[in-house]
C-alpha positions in Angstrom: 3.6 16.6 -17.4 2.9 17.7 -21.0 -0.6 18.0 -22.4 0.0 14.8 -24.5 0.9 12.7 -21.4 -1.9 14.2 -19.5 -4.3 13.2 -22.2 -3.0 9.6 -22.1 -3.0 9.2 -18.5 -6.2 7.5 -17.4 -7.8 6.6 -14.1 -7.6 3.0 -14.8 -5.1 1.0 -12.8 -4.0 -2.5 -12.0 -2.8 -4.7 -9.2 0.6 -6.3 -10.0 1.5 -9.9 -9.1 0.7 -10.9 -5.5 4.1 -11.6 -4.4 7.5 -9.7 -4.5 9.3 -11.9 -7.0 8.4 -10.0 -10.2 10.5 -6.9 -10.1 13.3 -7.6 -12.4 14.2 -5.7 -15.5 13.0 -8.6 -17.6 9.6 -8.1 -15.8 9.6 -4.5 -16.3 10.4 -5.0 -20.1 7.6 -7.5 -20.4 4.9 -5.7 -18.7 5.6 -2.0 -19.1 4.6 -2.0 -22.9 1.3 -3.8 -21.9 0.6 -1.3 -19.2 1.3 1.7 -21.5 -0.7 0.1 -24.2 -3.7 -0.2 -21.8 -3.2 3.4 -20.7 -2.7 2.4 -17.2 -2.5 5.5 -14.7 -1.4 3.6 -11.6 -0.2 0.1 -10.4 -0.3 -1.4 -7.1 2.9 -3.2 -6.2 3.4 -5.4 -3.1 6.4 -4.7 -1.0 7.7 -6.1 2.3 9.3 -4.2 5.2 12.8 -5.7 4.8 13.7 -4.5 1.2 12.3 -2.1 -1.4 11.3 -2.9 -4.6 14.2 -2.2 -7.1 14.6 1.5 -8.0 14.8 0.9 -11.7 11.4 -0.8 -11.6 9.9 2.2 -9.9 11.5 4.7 -12.1 10.4 2.6 -15.2 6.7 3.1 -14.2 7.2 6.8 -13.2 9.0 7.5 -16.4 6.0 5.9 -18.3 3.5 8.1 -16.3 2.3 5.3 -14.3 1.9 6.0 -10.7 3.2 3.3 -8.4 1.2 2.5 -5.3 3.1 0.5 -2.8 1.1 -1.9 -0.8 2.5 -3.4 2.5 0.3 -6.3 3.4 1.4 -6.4 7.1 0.1 -9.1 9.3 -1.5 -8.0 12.7 -0.5 -7.5 15.4 3.1 -8.3 14.3 3.5 -5.4 11.8 6.9 -3.6 12.0 7.2 -0.4 14.0 7.1 3.0 12.6 10.8 3.4 13.4 11.5 0.1 11.5 9.7 1.5 8.5 11.2 4.9 8.4 14.1 4.2 6.0 11.9 2.3 3.6 9.4 5.0 3.6 12.1 7.6 3.0 13.6 5.6 0.0 10.3 5.3 -1.7 9.4 9.0 -1.3 12.9 9.9 -2.5 12.3 7.8 -5.7 9.0 9.5 -6.5 6.5 7.2 -4.9 3.4 9.1 -3.6 1.1 6.6 -2.0 1.5 3.6 0.2 -1.3 1.1 1.4 -0.7 -0.2 5.0 -2.1 -3.6 5.9 -4.5 -5.8 3.9 -8.0 -6.7 4.9 -7.8 -6.2 8.6 -11.5 -7.0 8.9 -10.5 -10.7 8.0 -9.3 -13.3 10.5 -6.5 -14.5 8.3 -5.0 -10.9 8.7 -4.4 -11.5 12.4 -2.8 -14.2 14.4 -5.7 -16.4 15.9 -4.9 -15.3 19.4 -5.0 -11.6 18.6 -8.2 -11.7 16.5 -10.3 -12.9 19.5 -9.0 -10.4 22.0 -11.2 -7.5 22.9 -11.0 -4.0 21.3 -9.9 -5.2 17.8 -10.4 -1.7 16.3 -8.4 0.0 19.0 -5.6 -2.5 18.4 -5.8 -2.1 14.6 -5.6 1.8 15.2 -2.7 1.4 17.5 -0.7 -0.3 14.6 -2.0 1.8 11.8 -1.7 5.3 13.0 2.1 5.3 13.9 2.8 3.8 10.5 0.6 6.3 8.7 2.2 9.2 10.7 5.8 7.9 9.8 4.7 7.6 6.1 3.4 11.4 6.2 6.7 12.4 7.6 8.4 10.8 4.8 6.4 12.6 2.4 4.0 9.8 1.4 0.2 9.6 1.5 -0.8 6.7 3.6 -3.9 5.0 2.3 -6.4 2.9 4.5 -6.3 -0.7 3.7 -8.7 -2.5 1.5 -11.4 -4.2 3.4 -13.1 -7.5 2.7 -16.7 -6.9 1.7 -18.8 -8.2 4.4 -15.6 -9.8 6.0 -15.2 -11.7 9.2 -15.8 -8.2 11.0 -18.4 -6.3 8.8 -16.5 -4.0 6.5 -18.5 -0.8 7.0 -18.6 -1.2 10.7 -14.8 -1.7 10.7 -14.2 1.4 8.6 -16.7 3.5 10.7 -15.3 2.3 13.9 -11.7 2.8 12.9 -12.5 6.3 11.6 -14.0 7.3 14.8 -11.1 5.9 16.7 -8.6 7.9 14.7 -10.8 11.0 15.1 -10.9 10.5 18.9 -7.2 10.4 19.0 
C-alpha cells in the first residue's frame, strides 16, 4: 500500500445490507464511490454457506483499499460442518479476504432452535460448533472473528463471552 492510500485508509467501517441480494456490479458501482468518499476502511458483508459473494464484488472493495469482512450468521445448532465450509473459506482466502465472522448473537434465543436453546451446556454446545469452523478458517488462511453478542441478551453477553473463552482455553 502506498503512503497516500495508507493516509486515506481509516478505521471507520460499515455493515452492508442485511441480506445477500446486493452483490451485483450495479450495487458495487452504486455503493463503492460512497464508501470511498467516506474513507471506509472495512465493510462487513453477509454470506451464506452455499455460495460465495461474487469475486468481482470482493475485488472491487479490495482494489479500493476497503477490507471485506465476511459474516456467516449461522443458526445453531444447525450450522454447516467445517468440512462443508472448507471450499468457501479457501475461495475467500484466495480472493484476498482476511477475516470471517462466524455466527451471529449466539447469546440470543432467536439464534438457536427453540429445542436446542433450552438444553443444558449451551456454552459447550456453542463451542463445539464454533471451534471446528474457526480452525478450518485458520487452515484456509483466514482470521476467524468471534461473533457479535447482543448487549445484555437472553444469555448475559459478558457471561457468555467469559464462559466461551474459558471453554476454548480448556480445550
